Every structure is written in C-alpha cells, then in structure tokens.
C-alpha positions as MATLAB code, in Angstrom:
seq = 'MRANAVLAAGSWDEARKTDEVLLDFDQRFRRRIVLTTRAGANLALDLPHAVRLRDGDGLVADDDSIIRVRACPEPLLDIAAAPSLLTRIAWHLGNRHLPVQFAEGTLRIRADHVIAAMVEGLGASVRPLEAPFDPEPGAYAAAGAHHHHTDEDDHAH';
ca = [
      21.886   -3.692  -10.768;
      21.710   -1.916   -7.680;
      18.941    1.041   -6.447;
      19.664    3.156   -3.283;
      17.237    6.182   -3.862;
      13.565    6.802   -4.182;
      12.294    9.489   -6.128;
       8.660   10.225   -5.348;
       5.961    9.817   -8.055;
       5.432   12.651  -10.447;
       8.844   13.940   -9.296;
      11.046   12.296  -12.042;
      11.274   12.743  -15.629;
       9.650    9.340  -17.520;
      12.292    9.909  -20.355;
      14.710    8.346  -17.727;
      12.586    4.820  -16.843;
      14.070    2.128  -18.198;
      12.315   -0.633  -16.640;
       9.684   -1.220  -13.834;
       8.666   -3.501  -11.194;
       5.252   -5.083  -10.633;
       4.558   -5.192   -6.564;
       1.892   -5.773   -4.029;
       1.093   -3.557   -1.101;
       3.387   -5.833    1.296;
       6.651   -6.078   -1.129;
       5.890   -1.929   -1.635;
       7.261   -1.665    2.333;
      11.321   -2.565    1.887;
      14.785   -1.608    2.834;
      16.506   -4.402    1.159;
      15.219   -6.731   -1.265;
      16.602   -8.151   -4.405;
      13.634   -7.494   -7.215;
      13.282   -9.081  -10.609;
      12.173   -6.328  -13.280;
       9.445   -6.467  -15.972;
      12.614   -7.089  -18.379;
      14.096  -10.090  -16.158;
      16.863   -8.234  -14.612;
      17.933   -8.460  -10.890;
      17.516   -5.186   -9.097;
      18.995   -5.117   -5.525;
      17.046   -2.446   -3.571;
      19.334   -1.171   -0.710;
      17.764    1.891    0.594;
      19.101    3.521    4.027;
      15.643    2.791    5.920;
      12.369    1.055    4.937;
      10.052    3.335    2.739;
       6.411    2.563    1.481;
       6.893    2.702   -2.143;
       3.674    3.775   -4.006;
       2.824    3.521   -7.545;
       4.616    5.717   -9.986;
       7.815    5.994   -7.611;
      11.368    5.884   -9.211;
      13.942    3.438   -7.783;
      17.077    5.227   -9.036;
      19.780    2.757  -10.308;
      23.213    3.116   -9.989;
      23.859    3.797  -13.774;
      21.206    6.958  -13.121;
      18.498    5.129  -14.795;
      14.778    5.114  -13.177;
      12.783    1.580  -12.475;
       9.178    2.645  -12.088;
       7.219    0.863   -9.472;
       3.922   -0.327  -10.302;
       1.509   -1.446   -7.743;
      -0.087   -4.764   -9.240;
      -3.646   -5.820   -8.869;
      -4.532   -8.015   -6.018;
      -7.966   -9.263   -4.478;
      -9.812   -6.092   -2.717;
     -13.424   -5.543   -1.425;
     -14.962   -2.050   -2.063;
     -17.553   -1.029    1.048;
     -20.294    0.997   -0.053;
     -22.675    2.362    2.607;
     -24.447    5.694    3.783;
     -22.116    8.229    5.172;
     -22.564    7.578    8.879;
     -22.499    3.940    8.349;
     -19.392    4.076    6.828;
     -17.757    5.851    9.238;
     -18.857    3.194   11.809;
     -17.407    0.665    9.366;
     -14.470    2.649    9.404;
     -13.679    2.507   13.493;
     -14.189   -1.252   13.319;
     -12.183   -1.776   10.364;
      -9.123    0.478   12.440;
     -10.129   -1.165   15.560;
      -8.790   -4.470   13.714;
      -5.891   -2.646   12.469;
      -6.492   -3.336    8.902;
      -5.099   -1.053    6.346;
      -7.894    0.600    4.349;
      -7.818    2.798    1.431;
     -10.459    5.883    1.075;
     -11.883    5.494   -2.484;
     -14.816    7.666   -3.630;
     -17.422    7.086   -1.657;
     -16.268    3.744   -0.321;
     -13.443    2.193    1.919;
     -11.364   -0.386    0.185;
      -9.579   -3.248    2.022;
      -7.955   -6.618    1.274;
     -10.347   -9.560    0.541;
     -11.125  -11.065    3.472;
     -14.497  -13.259    3.895;
     -14.696  -12.959    7.705;
     -14.593   -8.933    7.216;
     -16.848   -8.810    4.980;
     -19.285  -11.057    6.629;
     -19.209   -8.583    9.349;
     -19.532   -5.329    7.280;
     -22.477   -6.975    5.191;
     -24.046   -7.649    8.966;
     -23.475   -3.990    9.532;
     -25.826   -3.259    6.647;
     -23.208   -2.291    3.909;
     -22.388   -3.836    0.631;
     -19.476   -5.089   -0.317;
     -18.244   -5.497   -3.804;
     -15.184   -8.079   -4.764;
     -12.811   -6.581   -7.369;
      -8.711   -6.612   -8.381;
      -7.104   -3.372   -8.047;
      -3.820   -2.052   -6.651;
      -3.955   -1.501   -3.239;
      -3.001    2.182   -1.569;
      -4.111    2.193    1.906;
      -3.725    5.296    4.106;
      -0.388    5.399    5.647;
      -1.698    6.524    8.969;
      -0.877    9.720   11.114;
       2.296    8.352   12.371;
       3.778    7.459    8.856;
       2.982   11.131    8.004;
       5.701   12.041   10.994;
       8.206    9.484   10.209;
       7.781    7.726   13.303;
       6.614    4.000   13.465;
       3.778    2.970   15.668;
       3.643   -0.515   16.495;
       1.128   -2.483   18.710;
       1.963   -5.585   20.709;
      -0.271   -7.497   23.042;
       1.117   -5.801   25.781;
      -0.280   -2.219   24.635;
      -1.700   -0.542   27.476;
      -4.805    1.594   25.747;
      -8.120    1.051   24.823;
      -9.546    0.903   21.387;
];
C-alpha cells in the first residue's frame, strides 16, 4: 500500500478509515518512510515534501482509503508555575531549542531529568506523565519555511 497525500485532522470522512498508524513525535515529521499499520500492513509514505503529521490526520492510500495517524503516548513532563515564572521558563526552554507543547496552564516537554532539575531549580513543579506529544510548530513552520540553526549562527539568544 502507498500513501502520497495527507488530509488534515477533521477534514476527512471517518467512514473512509481502513486502518491506523501509531507514531511518536519524531516519526510524525516525514516525507518518505515505510510504516506498519495497526493491522500489520506495510504502508509506504511517499510525499512531495516533509510534513508534520498530527494526531487525526489521514494518509490517503492509492486505493483511496484513509489510514488515520495516531500520536502514541511517550514520556513527558508537565511544568507548572505562576504565569510570570512560566514565561521565564518558556524562554529558557526556547533558548535550548526544545519543542514545547502549551497545555492548559502548563508547559509540556519530553522527559529529560536535566531540564526537570533546571525548571525545579527555577521554582516550578514538574509532573511526569505519558501522553501524545504535540508541540507548537513554531513561527517559521506556519509560513512553510524551515529554519535550522547551526553552531555558526550569528545571532544572540
């Protein structure tokens, strides 16, 4: 089976769904890859350019069926603090180029004991959890551009 198009979550008819793929955050940014569906079928994803797949997106198969993308749970940390401290912590996370998901009153990041110690040292509380990770795509992603940093980048953080 082959898929060469993606339909955004909520834009396609669930009745067309024939299977699902369960993917973590890293696996959901792809152009070409062979995936295994939950039913055990091989699915060759072949897109014209890499896209960030989101939970609920549909991969259109060559037979016009749709394979639903499911974001699988992974080890995360919920960071809670007063709004002014949470803003400061968000700056520190961004300065480290960490993907961050904005949840209701918290910041959510991938589990990392070093970062957990840092934010606790700043006064926040950290709660581990297992959940799908859907971080903010960033300002450059919205415009369709890609912004990659290198060690030679000449700008201040």
